[in-house]
N, C-alpha and C positions, 0 to 999 in steps of 0.2 A: 562788609558790614561799614555802613558809613558812620561819622563820628556823633550824628544824631541820634541814630539808631544803637549806637553804642551806647551813648550817655541815657537813652531810655531803659536799654536791658538793666544796665547801670541801677538806675533808680530805684526799678522794679524788682530786683532783687535786693537791695537796701531796705526797700519797704518790705516784703515778704519775709524777711528774714537769710534769705542766703541760702547756703548750703542745708543748714538744720533743717529750717523747714521744708527746702525739697526733697530730702530726707522723708520727714513728716508725712508730707502730704501728696507730692509728685510722683515720688519712686512707686513702680508697679507693687501692689500687695504682697502678691506671689514670689515677687523677687526681696522686697523686705522678708519676707518672713525665711526663704531661703540665706539669705547672709546672715539673720540671727543664727540659724542653725546649723550653719557653717561654723558659724565662730565658737556654737556650744561644741561642736564635735572635735575642732581641732583643741580646743582645751581639753577637755576630756582625754584625747590621745595623747595628748604631752604632758600631762601629768603621771602617765605610766613611766615615764623615762626619768621620774624623778624619783629619788631614793625613799619610797613611800611602797606600803604592805602590796606584794604582786595581786593584780583582781585575782588572779588563778586560785590563791591562798584564800581570798576571803570567800570565793565560791564556794571552794572546798570546804571552811571550817565555819561559816555563818549560812550558807545557801542565800546568796546575796540576790543570784538572779531573779529567783523566786517571788522573793521579797521585795524587790525594786519594781519588776515587771507587774505581778500581781496589784500592786495598787494604783498604777497607771490603769488598768482597765476599769476599775472603780470611776475613777478620776475621768477618764475620757466619757464614759456614759453617762455619769451624772453633768456633769458640765456641757455636753451639747445638749441634752436633753432642758437644761435650765436656760441656755442660752436660746434656743430655739423657740420653749416655751415664752421668754422675755419679750422676743423679738414679735412674736405672732402676736401679743398684746399689745403693741406699740403700734403695728399695722391694721390692728382690728379698728382703731379709730377711724380708719377710713369706709367703716362700714356704717352705715345707717338709713333711717327711713326716706321713702323718696321726697319727702318735706325738705327733710334736710337737704338733700342731694340737690334738690332745685336750689332753696335757698345759696347754698355753693357756686351754682353756677350763676346764680343770677348776681351773685358779689364779682365773679372772676370776669363776668361781660361788662358788669359798671367799673371795673377798673380797667380792663380794656379800653372803653370806651375815654376815659378820663386821659389815659396814654396816648391815645389818638388825635383825641384833640388838643395835646401838650404839645406833641414832635409832630403834630401836621402831617400825619397819616392816614387814609382812607381807609387800611383795613391793618391792625399789626399781627405782626406773623405769630403762627401757631407754634413755632419753635422756639425751644428757650434762648439757645446761642443767638439766631437772629432777632428777636425779641429785646435780647438784652442791647445789642447792639443798634437797634431803631432809637433804644434811652441813650443810650451812649452818644449817637450820633444826634439826638436832638441837644443832649448838655451842648455838645458842639457847637453847635447852629446857635444855640442861643447865646454861647459866649463869644463868636464871632458877630452877631448883632450887636452885643455890648459894646465891643469895640469900636463897631463903624460909628455909634453915636457920641463916641465918647473923642470923636476926631480935632472937631471943635473948642474941646473944652480947657477954657484958662487955667482952671486950678492946676498948676504942673504935679504937686504934689498927689491928687487926685488921678488924675492920668496916667501917673506913673503906675500906683497902687492897683488901678483896672489892669491896665495893660500887662503886668507881673499876673495878676489874677487869670486872666483869659490866655497867658502864655502855659501857665501851669494847667489849665482845665484842657486847652487845647492839647497838650503836650499827653496826659495823660489818656484822655479820650484817644487821639490817635492810636496810642499801643495797645489798649484797650480792645478797640474796633479792631486792630489789624490779627490779632491773637482770636478774635472770634468768628471770624468769617469761617474758618475749618473746624471748628471747636465741635463737637457730637454730645448731646448729652448723654449722662451714663459713664461717659469718661470723666475725669477729673477738671478736665479743661475750662466748662463753662464755669465750674465756683471758682477755679485757680483766677480768671477774669476778673471775676465779679467781686472779687476778694482785692485784687487789685485798684477797683477803682475807689479811689479815698472819697466819696461823696459826703461822708461828714463834715471832714476839712472845709470841704468846699462851701458847706452850706453855712459853715461859723462864718470862714472868710468873706461869702456874701454879704452875709448880715453884719458881719465889723466895719465893712467900707459903707454901707447905708447908714449907720447909725453914727461913724466919726465923721461923714460928710453929709448928714442929712442937709442941710442949707446949702450945698454946693452943688449938688446933684440936680439935674434937669427931670421935668416929669417924665421923658422920653426914657431916660436914663434909669432912672426908679420902677419905670414900668417894665425895664429890659431886665434889672436887677430881679425882679417878682418871677418874671417868667424864667429864669435860670433857677432860683432856687425851687419853684413848684416844681419845674423836672426834674432837678436832684431829688426831690422830696419822695418823687414816684420811684426812684432808683431802688431806694430801701426797702420797702414792702415786695417789690420784685423779686429783688436779691433772696429776701426770706423766703418768700413761696419756693422758690425754685432750693434754696440750700433745705427747706423742710422736703422737698422731695426727694432730694439727692441722700440725706440722711436714711429714706426709706428705702430706696434703691440700695444704698451700702448696707442695710440691715438684711435686705434678701439676699445677698451677694453673702454676706459673712454667714447666714444660715446657710446656705448651700455648699459655701467653702466646708463648713464643719461637717456638713452630711457628707461630703464627698471623702473627706480626708479620716473622718472616723472609721470607718468600718475597714478600710487598710492598715490604719495603725492598733485598731482592736485582735487582728489578725496577726500581725507583726508579733502583737505582745503575748499571743498565745503561741507562739512559733518558738520564743524566748523561753517561754514557761514550761513548756513540753519537751523541746528537742536540746538545750543548751545544760549543759552544767560543767562541771571542773573538769571532766574527762575529754572534753568537747573542742574541737578545733585546737587539735594540740600543733607545736611548731609557731613560728614567726614570720612576718611578712614588713620587710626594710628594719630588722631590727626591733619590732613591737608584736609582741604577743597578738595573736591572730584572734584571742579571747577579745582583748580590749577594741580591737577595729569592730567586731560584731558587736557587742555589747555596746560601745558606744555609739553606734548607729542605729541601734535596737531604743536605748535612750532618747535620740534626737526625734525617732519617729514617734514614740510617745509623748515628745513635747509639742510636737507640730499642730496639733490642735489648738493648744494653749498659745502658741506664739499667733498662728494665724488669728486669731481672739485679738489679743494684742493690736497687731498690725490694723486692723479696722477701726479697733475703737480708740487708737491711738492718732487715727486722720481726723475722724469723727468728733474727738475732745477738742482735737486744735484747731478744728474750724469752729466750733461751738465757741471756744474761748476768744477766737477774733473776731465776732460776731456777737457779741453778749448784747450791746446796746446799738439799738437802730435808731436812726436820727442824727441831730448834731452833738453825738457824744464822743470822745476820741478816748479809748482807754491805752491804746499800745504807746509805748514811748517813740515809737519809728515815725509817728504819724504827730510828735509834736515838731515844735520848732522855738525860736527866742522866744515868741511873744504867744502867748495866746489870750491877751486881755487884761 
């Protein structure tokens, strides 16, 4: 990896929060679930070697297995039903009369035409990643045009500000374009790279330059700044639209995941209640009572639907928090610098 690519990647990781957001956003949701459940399992087993009341004694005296796992059955059935119902209510917003659907189609086509006129494309791509690529490429081209008209500018301060602005815009655009090339909607890559393009800050910087140097900017430079701002303004609605579609996609995946895992989890809960008591699984493995290994595994299986729910909601909530404001508003400290005016 070149020094330039390394710097771009470092900037990207800094902007998106590094390892913490990689865990919350990019890590596969099933892998995320597996890590959490693995940690829970290790903790449960580890506590059995501490000088506490042995699990077998608790099961013999308090009927702990039935008490614990019968509660899971009600929680899994109720929780799964509620989540799937809520998801269906959210998705039902996509249903509507033919007139409503026609208006949505007309608005979508009007937006496409605005993008095509702005980025100078005859026909914009129907694929989300390619569509965003064209928009980001349009920003790159507008930035290059802006730099070209400033070559003969005599105001050194203005030329330096434009040069820094163009360098930031083209560098960010190049990184995002590269990562969008092979991105496929349905995976997180499209939204991840859309988040990586800080269009809000670029709109602010362009407007700030024009305000501070209104008397120095030529008519041609003003026009190029306008084109830059207009192109950036189109990125916001496009990102929000694809974010909405992705949320719906993830809610469908969440519903399916819960349905897939609920029946096996309920089956395991039934087996634990029906066949496991204080006289079962006598002996030890690696110095730990076999009942501890099995009961801990049963607890983890019972917990799995809830952890799956957490894994998906954490990603959705994190994206929502990072995209609360559309337009030239900067809510995150990572997008700030020493001077915001």
